[in-house]
C-alpha positions, 0 to 999 in steps of 0.5 A: 807249097809244100803246101808246102803247100801241098803235102803238109809240112814236117813236124820229142825230147827238148834240147837243153841250153848250153852253159854260158861258158860254152856259148861264148865260144860260139858264133854270136848268131847262135849264142842266144840263151833264150832259144833252144837251137842246138849248138852242136849240130844243124837239126832239121825236121824233114819227111823221109820220103817226099821227093823232090823236097826231101828223103832219107837218102838226101836226094831232095833239094831241101836236103841239098840246101840243108847241106849248104846251111850246115857247111855255113855253120860248120856243124854236122847235119842231123835229121828228125824224120817224120811224115808230112802229115797231121802232127808233123810240126807238133812232133818235131819242131814243137817238141824241140827235136829239131830247129828248122823246117827247110821249106814252109809257106810264108805267113804261116802262123804255126811257126816263124818264117825266114825271108822267102828263098823262092817263089813258085806257083800251081801249074797246069800240066798238059801234052805239049802239042795237044789241043790245050797248047797255050792254055794259061788260065782255068777260065779258058773255054778249051777246058770246058769239056776236058777232064782235069786231074786235081789234088783233093783240097788244093787251092786250085780246086776252088778256082776249078769249081767256080769255072765249072770244071769239077764235074768231070775232074779226077781227084788225087790224094793229098795226104798219103804215105809217100813211101808207097804212093805218089799222086803226082806221078800217077797224075802224070801217067794219066795225062800221058795215057789220056785218062785225064786231059790235063792236071794241076800240081804244085810247081816244084812237084810238077817240074821235078816229075815231068823232068824225071819222066822225060814225057813231052808235057808242058808246065804252065804256071797259073798266073792269070787267075782272077779269083781270090784264091792265090796260085803263087806262094813264097817259100821260107825256112821255118823255125820256132817263134821267139828265136830271133837271133837264129832267124837273123842268121838264117836270113843272112845265110839265105841272102849270101847263098841265094845264087847257089840255092837258086841253081839247086832249085833249077836243077830240080826243075822248080818253076821259079818266079821273081817278084813280078811273077816273071819266070827265072830261068838261070840263063 
């Protein structure tokens, strides 16, 4: 989630509304005088160092999806960079310095959401051929004497606690400056070295860094948990409340370009799920 899910989401000067005479030359989807969406550029709020989602070099999958959207709008792409930390939404989207956040968990109250464009899950990562091979849930007896890595404050920590797995757990920071620290990579190195036996990460982060490392690690979506804490999340594009026409246009874009968006996500190793929580492989 970036959680959206995980590393908090990207959050100024207000953008002025263009004259009606100028608006009539624009696409009807953008010609809404009540909103504050720029008519001269696609303005995106993003973290400058938060792979695999985004970075200043444009290497993240949210960067690539933003490029598709800008091409669809026939507008140049502009970024407002701000770390995914406390104050992100307030200082970017809320300050009218940009018009979209390319990845945000569905049902958020701090911003309006488009229709979801992908669904993923928290995953358990462990050596492929080790004694945890085949573990699919945190109540598996094989985990009882294991040391697990967990992102501090993440939803799976609650499930770990109810299963008595926190006493030996190793916590990894949630809110860090990703220019200097990468908790996910640190956790994967610890799994490879045996410092921890397994680790729990948000799926898109795990998929990307496991693929990048080339390490023989299994990625198991946590789809069989019976506790009240959700392990799967739908991810949307976030925008300001009240900008209805802009939301409609974004939903049309997501529907029309779904195949291309899904292809991008799979290239980055994102473990995608359909609405029945079945893996999407693209094959």
